[in-house]
Each structure stands twice: as C-alpha cells, then as structure tokens.
C-alpha positions in Angstrom: -20.9 -50.1 -31.8 -23.9 -52.1 -31.0 -27.1 -50.3 -31.9 -29.2 -51.3 -28.8 -26.7 -49.5 -26.6 -28.0 -46.3 -28.0 -31.7 -47.4 -28.3 -31.7 -46.3 -31.9 -35.1 -46.4 -33.6 -36.4 -45.6 -37.0 -37.7 -42.1 -37.3 -39.5 -40.1 -40.0 -36.9 -39.0 -42.5 -35.8 -35.4 -42.3 -36.2 -33.9 -45.8 -33.9 -31.1 -46.2 -33.0 -30.3 -49.8 -29.5 -29.5 -50.6 -30.6 -27.3 -53.4 -29.9 -23.6 -52.7 -27.8 -24.2 -49.6 -24.4 -22.8 -49.2 -21.7 -25.4 -49.0 -18.6 -25.2 -46.8 -17.1 -21.7 -46.3 -14.0 -21.3 -48.3 -11.3 -23.7 -47.1 -8.6 -21.5 -48.7 -5.9 -20.4 -46.2 -6.8 -23.3 -43.9 -3.8 -25.3 -42.6 -3.3 -28.3 -40.3 -3.6 -26.0 -37.3 -6.0 -23.3 -38.5 -9.6 -23.4 -39.7 -12.0 -20.8 -41.0 -14.8 -22.2 -38.9 -18.6 -22.2 -39.4 -21.0 -20.6 -36.9 -24.1 -22.5 -36.0 -26.2 -20.8 -33.4 -23.8 -19.2 -30.9 -21.0 -21.6 -31.5 -18.2 -21.6 -34.1 -17.4 -25.1 -35.3 -14.3 -26.4 -37.1 -15.0 -27.6 -40.6 -12.7 -30.7 -40.2 -12.2 -33.5 -37.8 -9.1 -33.7 -35.5 -6.3 -35.7 -37.0 -3.0 -36.2 -35.1 -2.9 -34.5 -31.7 -3.1 -30.7 -32.2 -3.9 -30.8 -36.0 -6.9 -30.9 -38.3 -7.6 -33.4 -41.0 -6.9 -32.2 -44.6 -10.5 -31.8 -45.8 -14.1 -32.0 -44.4 -14.5 -35.5 -45.7 -11.3 -36.9 -44.2 -11.9 -39.1 -41.2 -9.0 -37.8 -39.1 -8.2 -39.9 -36.0 -10.1 -41.5 -33.1 -9.6 -40.6 -29.5 -10.8 -42.1 -26.2 -12.5 -39.5 -24.0 -10.0 -37.3 -22.1 -7.0 -39.2 -23.5 -4.5 -37.8 -25.9 -3.6 -40.9 -28.0 -4.6 -40.7 -31.6 -6.0 -44.0 -33.1 -6.3 -44.8 -36.8 -9.7 -44.7 -38.5 -8.8 -47.5 -40.8 -8.0 -51.1 -40.0 -10.3 -53.4 -38.2 -8.1 -54.1 -35.2 -5.4 -52.1 -33.3 -2.8 -53.1 -30.7 -2.3 -51.4 -27.3 -5.9 -50.5 -26.7 -6.8 -49.4 -23.2 -10.3 -50.7 -22.2 -10.3 -48.9 -18.8 -12.6 -45.9 -18.6 -10.7 -42.6 -18.4 -11.2 -40.4 -15.4 -12.0 -36.7 -15.0 -15.0 -34.4 -14.8 -14.2 -32.6 -18.1 -11.8 -33.1 -21.0 -8.5 -31.9 -19.4 -6.6 -29.1 -21.2 -3.4 -31.2 -21.2 -5.3 -33.9 -23.2 -7.1 -31.6 -25.5 -6.4 -32.9 -29.1 -7.7 -29.8 -30.8 -5.2 -27.2 -32.3 -4.5 -24.1 -30.2 -7.6 -21.9 -29.8 -10.0 -24.9 -30.2 -11.4 -27.4 -27.8 -13.9 -30.3 -27.7 -17.5 -29.1 -27.6 -19.7 -29.3 -24.5 -22.8 -31.4 -24.6 -24.9 -28.3 -24.6 -23.1 -27.1 -27.7 -23.8 -30.4 -29.4 -27.5 -30.1 -28.4 -27.6 -26.6 -29.9 -26.2 -27.9 -33.2 -29.0 -30.5 -33.3 -31.7 -28.0 -32.5 -30.4 -25.3 -34.9 -30.2 -27.7 -37.9 -33.2 -30.0 -37.3 -30.7 -32.8 -36.6 -29.2 -32.5 -40.0 -29.6 -34.4 -43.3 -28.1 -37.8 -44.1 -26.2 -38.2 -47.3 -24.6 -41.3 -48.7 -22.3 -39.5 -51.1 -21.3 -36.0 -49.9 -20.5 -33.8 -52.9 -19.7 -36.9 -55.0 -16.8 -37.8 -52.6 -18.2 -41.3 -51.8 -18.2 -40.4 -48.1 -21.5 -40.8 -46.1 -22.4 -38.6 -43.2 -24.6 -35.8 -41.8 -25.0 -32.3 -43.3 -25.8 -29.7 -40.7 -27.3 -26.5 -42.2 -28.5 -23.3 -40.5 -28.7 -19.8 -41.9 -26.9 -20.8 -45.1 -24.0 -22.1 -43.1 -23.1 -25.8 -43.5 -21.1 -28.4 -41.7 -20.4 -32.0 -42.7 -19.7 -34.8 -40.2 -18.5 -37.9 -42.0 -19.8 -41.3 -40.7 -16.3 -42.8 -40.1 -17.5 -45.4 -37.6 -16.3 -45.9 -34.0 -13.9 -48.2 -32.1 -15.2 -50.7 -29.5 -14.5 -49.8 -25.9 -13.5 -53.4 -25.2 -10.7 -54.0 -27.7 -10.7 -51.1 -30.2 -12.3 -53.0 -33.0 -13.5 -50.7 -35.8 -17.3 -50.8 -36.3 -20.1 -49.2 -38.4 -17.9 -47.3 -41.0 -20.2 -45.6 -43.4 -23.4 -46.0 -41.4 -22.6 -44.0 -38.2 -19.9 -41.9 -36.6 -19.3 -40.9 -32.9 -18.2 -37.4 -32.0 -17.1 -36.7 -28.4 -18.1 -33.9 -26.2 -15.9 -32.7 -23.4 -18.7 -33.2 -20.9 -18.9 -36.2 -18.5 -22.2 -37.9 -17.9 -21.2 -40.1 -14.9 -18.0 -41.6 -13.5 -17.6 -44.0 -16.3 -19.5 -42.3 -19.1 -19.5 -39.1 -21.2 -21.7 -37.5 -23.8 -21.2 -38.4 -27.4 -22.9 -37.1 -30.6 -23.8 -40.1 -32.8 -24.4 -39.3 -36.5 -26.5 -42.1 -38.0 -28.5 -42.7 -41.2 -31.6 -43.3 -39.1 -31.3 -40.8 -36.2 -28.6 -38.4 -35.2 -28.7 -37.7 -31.4 -26.5 -37.3 -28.3 -26.0 -40.3 -26.0 -24.2 -41.2 -22.8 -21.6 -43.9 -23.5 -18.6 -45.5 -21.9 -15.5 -43.3 -22.1 -13.2 -46.0 -23.5 -14.9 -45.9 -26.9 -12.7 -44.5 -29.7 -14.6 -41.7 -31.5 -13.9 -38.6 -33.6 -13.5 -35.1 -32.2 -14.9 -32.0 -34.0 -13.6 -28.9 -32.2 -15.3 -25.6 -31.4 -13.7 -22.2 -30.8 -12.3 -22.1 -27.3 -13.9 -18.7 -26.4 -17.4 -19.9 -27.5 -18.7 -20.7 -24.0 -17.7 -21.2 -20.4 -16.6 -24.8 -20.3 -17.3 -25.0 -16.6 -20.9 -23.8 -16.2 -21.8 -25.9 -13.2 -20.8 -24.7 -9.7 -19.0 -27.0 -7.3 -21.0 -28.4 -4.4 -20.0 -27.5 -0.8 -18.0 -24.4 -1.6 -15.5 -25.9 -4.1 -13.8 -23.8 -6.8 -13.3 -25.1 -10.3 -9.7 -25.2 -11.8 -8.7 -24.7 -15.4 -9.8 -28.3 -16.2 -13.2 -27.8 -14.5 -12.2 -30.1 -11.6 -13.6 -29.0 -8.2 -10.9 -27.9 -5.8 -11.5 -27.7 -2.1 -9.6 -26.2 0.8 -7.8 -29.2 2.4 -8.9 -28.4 5.9 -11.2 -26.3 8.1 -10.6 -25.2 11.7 -13.4 -26.4 14.1 -12.6 -25.4 17.7 -8.9 -25.9 18.1 -8.5 -28.6 15.5 -8.0 -28.5 11.8 -10.2 -31.2 10.2 -9.9 -32.4 6.6 -12.9 -31.4 4.5 -13.1 -34.8 2.8 -13.1 -38.5 3.8 -10.1 -40.7 3.1 -10.4 -42.6 -0.2 -7.6 -44.9 -1.4 -4.7 -45.1 1.1 -3.0 -41.8 1.4 -5.6 -39.9 -0.6 -8.8 -37.8 -0.1 -12.1 -38.3 -1.8 -12.9 -35.9 -4.6 -15.6 -33.8 -2.8 -16.9 -33.4 0.8 -20.0 -35.3 -0.3 -18.2 -38.4 -1.5 -18.1 -41.4 0.9 -14.5 -42.3 0.1 -13.5 -45.8 1.3 -14.0 -47.9 4.4 -11.1 -49.1 6.6 -10.9 -51.6 9.5 -9.3 -50.1 12.6 -5.5 -49.9 12.4 -5.4 -51.6 9.0 -4.4 -50.3 5.6 -6.8 -52.0 3.2 -9.3 -49.7 1.5 -12.8 -51.2 1.0 -15.3 -49.6 -1.5 -18.5 -48.0 -0.2 -20.6 -49.1 -3.2 -20.9 -52.9 -3.3 -23.2 -54.3 -0.6 -20.9 -57.3 0.0 -17.2 -57.8 -0.8 -14.9 -60.8 -1.1 -11.6 -61.2 0.8 -12.9 -59.6 4.0 -10.6 -60.2 7.1 -12.9 -61.0 10.0 -10.0 -61.3 12.5 -9.6 -58.6 15.1 -6.9 -56.0 14.6 -4.4 -55.5 17.4 -2.7 -52.5 19.0 -3.4 -49.8 21.5 -3.6 -47.0 18.9 -3.6 -46.6 15.2 0.0 -47.1 14.1 1.6 -44.4 12.0 2.6 -47.0 9.3 -1.1 -48.0 9.0 -2.6 -44.5 9.0 -4.5 -44.1 5.7 -4.5 -40.2 5.9 -2.4 -38.3 3.3 0.9 -36.8 4.4 0.5 -34.1 7.1 -2.8 -35.6 8.3 -3.7 -38.4 10.8 -6.6 -40.3 12.3 -8.1 -38.1 15.1 -7.7 -38.7 18.8 -10.5 -39.3 21.3 -9.8 -35.8 22.7 -10.2 -34.2 19.3 -13.5 -36.1 18.7 -14.8 -35.1 22.1 -14.0 -31.4 21.3 -16.0 -31.7 18.0 -18.9 -33.0 20.1 -18.7 -30.1 22.6 -22.1 -28.5 22.0 -21.2 -25.5 24.1 -18.7 -24.5 21.3 -19.8 -26.5 18.3 -23.4 -27.3 17.1 -24.2 -30.5 15.2 -27.3 -31.5 13.2 -28.4 -34.2 10.8 -28.9 -32.5 7.4 -28.8 -33.0 3.7 -26.3 -31.4 1.3 -27.2 -31.6 -2.4 -28.3 -35.3 -2.4 -26.2 -36.6 0.5 -27.3 -36.9 4.1 -25.0 -36.6 7.0 -24.0 -34.5 10.1 -23.1 -30.8 9.8 -20.8 -29.4 12.6 -20.7 -25.6 13.0 -18.2 -23.7 15.0 -20.2 -21.1 17.0 -17.3 -18.7 17.2 -16.1 -18.7 13.6 -19.1 -20.1 11.7 -16.8 -22.7 10.0 -18.6 -25.9 9.1 -17.6 -29.5 8.7 -19.8 -32.1 6.9 -19.6 -35.9 7.6 -21.6 -37.9 5.1 -23.5 -40.9 6.3 -21.9 -43.8 4.4 -23.0 -46.6 6.8 -20.4 -49.2 7.7 -19.2 -52.8 6.8 -20.3 -55.5 9.2 -17.4 -57.1 11.0 -18.3 -60.8 10.3 -18.7 -60.6 6.5 -17.9 -57.1 5.3 -21.4 -56.4 4.0 -22.7 -52.8 4.2 -25.1 -52.0 7.1 -27.4 -49.0 7.5 -27.0 -47.6 4.0 -28.9 -47.6 0.8 -28.1 -45.9 -2.5 -31.2 -43.7 -2.4 -31.2 -42.1 1.1 -27.8 -43.2 2.5 -27.6 -43.4 6.3 -25.6 -43.0 9.5 -21.9 -42.3 9.5 -19.3 -44.1 11.5 -15.8 -42.6 11.8 -12.7 -44.1 13.4 -10.6 -42.5 16.1 -7.0 -43.2 16.9 -7.2 -45.1 20.2 -8.2 -48.6 21.1 -11.4 -47.9 23.0 -11.7 -51.0 25.2 -10.0 -54.2 24.1 -11.7 -55.3 20.8 -13.2 -51.9 20.0 -11.7 -48.9 18.3 -12.7 -45.3 19.2 -15.6 -44.3 16.9 -17.5 -41.1 16.2 -21.1 -42.1 15.6 -23.1 -39.7 13.4 -26.5 -41.3 14.0 -29.6 -39.7 12.4 -31.8 -41.0 15.2 -29.8 -40.8 18.4 -27.4 -38.0 17.5 -23.6 -37.6 17.3 -21.6 -39.3 20.0 -18.4 -41.2 20.7 -18.2 -44.9 21.7 -16.4 -48.1 20.8 -17.0 -50.1 17.6 -15.8 -53.6 16.9 -12.4 -53.0 15.4 -12.8 -55.4 12.5 -15.8 -53.5 11.2 -15.3 -51.2 8.2 -15.8 -47.5 9.0 -15.0 -44.2 7.3 -12.0 -42.1 8.2 -12.0 -38.3 8.5 -8.4 -37.0 9.2 -7.1 -34.1 11.3 -4.0 -32.1 10.6 -0.8 -33.1 12.2 0.0 -30.3 14.6 3.3 -28.9 15.9 4.8 -30.3 19.1 8.0 -28.2 19.0 10.4 -26.2 17.0 14.2 -26.3 16.5 16.8 -23.8 15.2 20.0 -24.9 13.4 22.0 -22.3 15.4 21.5 -21.5 19.1 24.4 -19.0 19.6 26.3 -17.0 17.0 28.7 -14.1 16.7 28.2 -11.9 13.7 30.2 -8.9 12.4 28.3 -5.6 11.8 26.6 -5.5 8.4 27.0 -9.2 7.9 24.1 -11.7 7.5 23.4 -15.3 8.5 20.4 -17.5 7.6 18.7 -19.4 10.4 16.7 -22.5 9.6 13.7 -23.5 11.7 12.3 -27.0 11.8 8.8 -27.5 13.0 8.4 -30.8 14.8 7.3 -33.4 14.0 8.6 -33.1 10.5 5.3 -34.3 8.9 3.4 -31.3 10.6 1.0 -29.9 8.0 1.5 -26.3 9.1 5.1 -25.4 8.9 4.6 -21.6 9.0 7.0 -19.8 11.4 6.9 -16.2 12.7 10.3 -14.5 13.3 11.1 -11.8 15.8 14.1 -9.9 17.1 14.3 -8.7 20.7 16.4 -5.7 19.6 16.0 -4.6 16.0 18.5 -1.8 16.5 21.1 -4.6 17.1 20.0 -7.3 14.6 16.9 -7.7 12.4 15.4 -10.9 11.0 13.3 -11.4 7.9 12.2 -15.0 7.0 15.1 -16.3 9.0 17.8 -14.0 7.5 19.5 -12.2 10.3 21.3 -8.9 9.6 23.8 -7.4 12.0 23.0 -3.7 12.5 25.1 -2.5 15.5 27.3 -3.9 18.2 25.4 -5.6 21.0 23.3 -8.7 21.7 19.8 -9.7 20.4 17.7 -12.7 20.7 16.1 -14.1 17.5 12.9 -16.1 18.1 11.1 -18.4 15.8 7.5 -19.3 16.8 5.0 -21.8 15.4 1.9 -20.2 13.9 -0.3 -21.3 16.8 2.1 -19.6 19.2 2.6 -22.7 21.3 6.2 -23.4 20.6 9.3 -21.3 20.0 13.1 -21.5 19.8 15.8 -18.8 20.3 19.2 -17.9 18.8 21.4 -15.5 20.7 23.2 -13.1 18.2 26.2 -11.1 19.4 27.1 -8.4 16.9 30.8 -7.4 16.8 32.7 -4.7 15.0 33.9 -5.4 11.5 37.2 -7.2 11.4 38.1 -6.4 7.8 38.1 -10.1 6.8 35.9 -9.1 3.8 34.1 -11.1 1.3 35.9 -14.3 0.2 34.9 -17.1 -2.1 33.2 -20.1 -0.5 32.8 -22.2 -3.7 36.0 -24.2 -3.2 35.4 -25.2 0.4 33.0 -27.7 1.9 32.9 -28.1 5.6 31.0 -30.5 7.9 29.5 -31.0 10.4 28.3 -27.5 11.3 28.1 -26.8 14.1 31.2 -28.9 14.8 32.0 -30.2 18.3 35.5 -31.8 18.1 36.6 -32.4 14.5 35.8 -30.2 11.5 36.2 -32.0 8.1 37.3 -29.8 5.2 37.0 -30.9 1.5 38.3 -28.8 -1.4 37.0 -28.6 -4.9 40.4 -29.3 -6.3 43.9 -30.1 -4.9 45.5 -27.3 -2.9 49.1 -26.7 -1.6 48.9 -24.1 1.1 47.6 -23.4 4.6 44.2 -23.4 6.4 43.8 -20.5 8.9 41.0 -20.0 11.4 40.1 -16.6 12.8 37.6 -15.8 15.5 35.0 -13.1 14.8 37.3 -10.4 16.3 39.8 -11.2 13.6 42.2 -13.1 15.8 44.1 -16.0 14.4 43.4 -19.0 16.5 44.6 -21.9 14.4 46.8 -22.5 11.3 47.8 -25.8 9.6 49.3 -27.0 6.4 47.1 -28.6 3.7 48.5 -30.6 0.8 45.7 -32.3 -1.1 41.9 -31.9 -1.3 40.9 -32.7 2.3 41.8 -32.0 5.9 40.7 -32.3 9.5 40.7 -29.5 12.0 40.7 -30.2 15.8 38.1 -27.8 17.2 37.9 -29.3 20.7 40.0 -26.6 22.4 38.1 -23.7 20.9 35.2 -21.8 22.5 31.7 -22.1 21.2 30.8 -19.5 18.5 31.5 -18.5 14.9 34.9 -18.5 13.1 36.2 -17.7 9.7 38.1 -20.5 7.9 40.5 -19.4 5.1 42.4 -21.2 2.5 45.7 -19.4 1.8 47.7 -20.3 -1.3 50.9 -18.6 -2.4 50.3 -15.9 0.2 46.8 -15.1 -1.2 43.4 -16.0 0.4 41.7 -18.1 -2.3 38.6 -19.3 -0.4 36.9 -18.9 2.9 33.8 -19.9 4.8 32.1 -19.2 8.2 32.1 -22.2 10.5 30.5 -22.7 13.9 31.9 -24.4 17.0 29.3 -26.0 19.2 
C-alpha cells in the first residue's frame, strides 16, 4: 500500500515498556472456532486473526488470511501475486452477516470499536520481534490485558499484489466510510491509526464478540428501518390522495434508489437507458427525439408492479385543496415535500436537476445545494414534449411539457386493479364438501393483489381465503372484491344433498381443460383397463365409456353446465376420481 494514500507521518515514538505487562491470556482450550478473547475498554477482542472463512489462525502471530471488505473470499497472506482478484469496490453499508468471515459469535469490529482500542492503549507499541517469534507488529496493552496485531502487509486494491509485509498491516472494520470506501485500522511502525480506504484492498480481520455493541447505531433517514445487515429498508409506497406513489426514485432500469434522498438515475422520455446523476456531462447521449403517444410498457423503467404516472395522477398530487407541497430540505437534500391533508402521509421528491437535451449535460444542479426536480409523466404532452412534473424551488410545483430527449427523474406509481376474475362462475357442491376458488386481479402485474371474500348466505356456504364450504342445501353467491372495493367477481354456489360418492383418490387422474366446453381430456398416471364413468352432483350416471391405455377423451358437449364426478372403475372397483366442471 502506498504510504501517501494514508498521509502517514513520523510521530514521537510511544515508549511503553513491555516489562511488567501481562502477555496474552491463556490460549489453552482455544480452537479454530473458539477464542478466549481479551477485553480492551468495553470490547472483547479475539486474540488471533481470521484464517479461512469461519475460523481463527492457529496463534496470535500467524497472519491468517486477507479479505476484501464485505466479501467472503479468503486470500493468502504469502506470495506476491494472486489470480482472480476482483478490483471492483464491494457494495453495502455494513459488512453483511452472510459475508462475515468470523467464527460464530464473532464479527468484524466497528470503526468506533477500533477507535476505542487506539484510545485505551495509547495507539499501542511497535515491536520488530514479538516474543522472539520474528514477527513484527503492534502490541495493544490496557489494564494488564494485551493484544498483538501482526504487521502482515496488505494486498493492492488494483491487482492483489502483496505489499509492506513486516512494516504495516491493515485490519478491516465493518463500517463504511462512503460508497467506495470503508474504515481500516493500519498498524505501522511509525503511526498506527484508522483510515478511510478503498474497499477492494485485501486486509486482515480481527474479530470482536458479536454482543459487544449495536452494529447499527445510526438511524435511517426519512423513516427507514435497518435490517439485520444494517441496510436501510423503506416501505415501497405511500398513498397520497387516491394514488400509491413509490417512496424512492428509479435507479437502474427496474430498480429503486437506496433511500428517498437518493437521486437515482435520469431517463429520456419513453427510453430505457439510465444516465447517472453525478457526472456533469456524459458520452453517448442520444439527442434525437423519442417517439410515441405514451410511455410504452416495454420501456417503462419502474420495477414490476409499478409504472410511470399519468397526467391525471400528477394533477391529483398538485391539488392543493387535498395535498400541500413545499420546497424543503431533508437531511442534506433539497426537494419538494407533498403532504396528504387527510392522512398526513408525505412524499419527498429530491431536486436532482436534469440533463440538457442537446448534449446530456446536467442543468440546474450542483453537488453542494442541489436544485430543482423534473419528473416524467406517462403521456406525450404536445408533440416533442413529454408530460413533466416540475418541482421548481422558485416558481413552485406544476405540470407542463419538457422536451422529450432531455434526461429527467422518474418517480413511479403502483399499478392499480382494473378488474378481477374468478376461475369458476357457477358450481354445484354437495353438502359438507369444499372447493377452492381462485381470484385473479387484473392486470396481472397489479401491485396490490389483496382480495376480500364474502358469502351472501353463510348458512348455505362459507368462504375463507377462497375455500368454499357447503353447509346446507340452497344457493349462495361467493364474491371476491379488490381491496380498493372498485371491482368484484361472483361465483354462484348451489349446495345439494350428499350423494354418497365419498372420497376417492385423485392422484391417478389428470383432466383438462377445466372448465371444459366440448371435449375433456383425461390422462392417467399408469395404464388402465376399465371404464370411465361420469356422475352429476345428484349421483346420477350421465356417461360411461371404456378406457384401455393411459389417456382418453370425453365428449361433454351434450351435458349441462355445472360440476360432475369422474370415476375410473377397474375390476369393478373405483380406483380414482376427480371433480370436473362443464362450462
């Protein structure tokens, strides 16, 4: 590792005599997955480096293995070069639990825990020959407790080349510094300190007890909740007026940005290419005008279940009788805050600026204050302009047209139901028998597929999550309704007296289509030599035909619509049966 990257400088030597100090706690009974630990301040540290994933090195002087931040591949601490090195910076806000290389009950330390180690021990004492082992490194001593961090070097972030063995050693924390950096404790013969470095470096891991401290001390902005890996999780949508809006901008095609404060990516109207919101100018910009009368479904960059909002939905958001809007600042990001007067629900649209149509350069934005927001709508506004929600800090929030080859943000709305269908419209059911209805909310990519079920006569038939139970003879209407109450579908259930057909195996019979209109196809699990019989729900035989093989076709065209029982009879015994429906 190049020294200037860490701004290392010569400091006054720390003179801490080893005389009288207590060396490592007994390493007896330590194994590859257990460690006695040493407490420094409020944190219990392992006495050995991590070796292969999930194991400790054999002794405190052993180098163990190197790891890139938030990755689980172990790299050798010997050999100048390695193959297969990944120079890309890992992602994440904390070291994910799935990638934690520490044995069970241990984890990478936080940066605050590393700072505590430095403060409690006066940054430690350098030794060139720890306990006559020939290994150089730093001895951390506090309250007669001692830790040794060997200076095993570090691997370059660019190609994994091993550097600085014997003069320094890098030790990862589990704490990010910025999108491409994380905190690392660098032990060095001149100065031991913590630094922010690129995440693709290969460094050692010295674990701490998992219960030592809350690994997610920082709250999430804008109402997010941290998951087990300390990532901020946000509700996907919020209802403002009659519309469910996404809480975050679109990022790469089909994905949302990480938080409501993130700008995400820019898009030209009715196009699929995502343009970053960080570089002032970009290459490859398409200055031609997009075509179309509305944003096509194949080009919609919103995740599944979401879509670009319509002009009507944008106008509802701007209805100040129902929804207030104001230019504001959230954390360090400026933008427009919309508040539903009835529910108090809020929606924040950050001001990311836009990319100019001619050359793709960002306009009305700077990294310090950011600026206005420009958000696409679904419709072509007037020829060469796409519908746009303007979130202007000077003029206010309004809707107008924007040249369609400009690059704007996208804030999605939930795909809403336009109808509902049931798989069965009419059915005859014996008393005490059940049938399961299936409801399909349309369109099939609707985000909210919740359905409410209801029976018109629960003394005749009940329904729970689509499962209909026949209670008594008579007729009942089973209704499935979308959660917004706008659409419903019915199934008429006629309950008849029990026929005594009884329970029979269905495993051998496959029938299709169901409901059937003219021909019912029957397939058997294995060859059969017998007869197929068809009974109506009153137990009356309505059809019988010979079967010799593993498939058959039944002509249903002369039968009345309703439910029937199909039986396979072999050697005078019913061996299989299934309920079928005539349309």
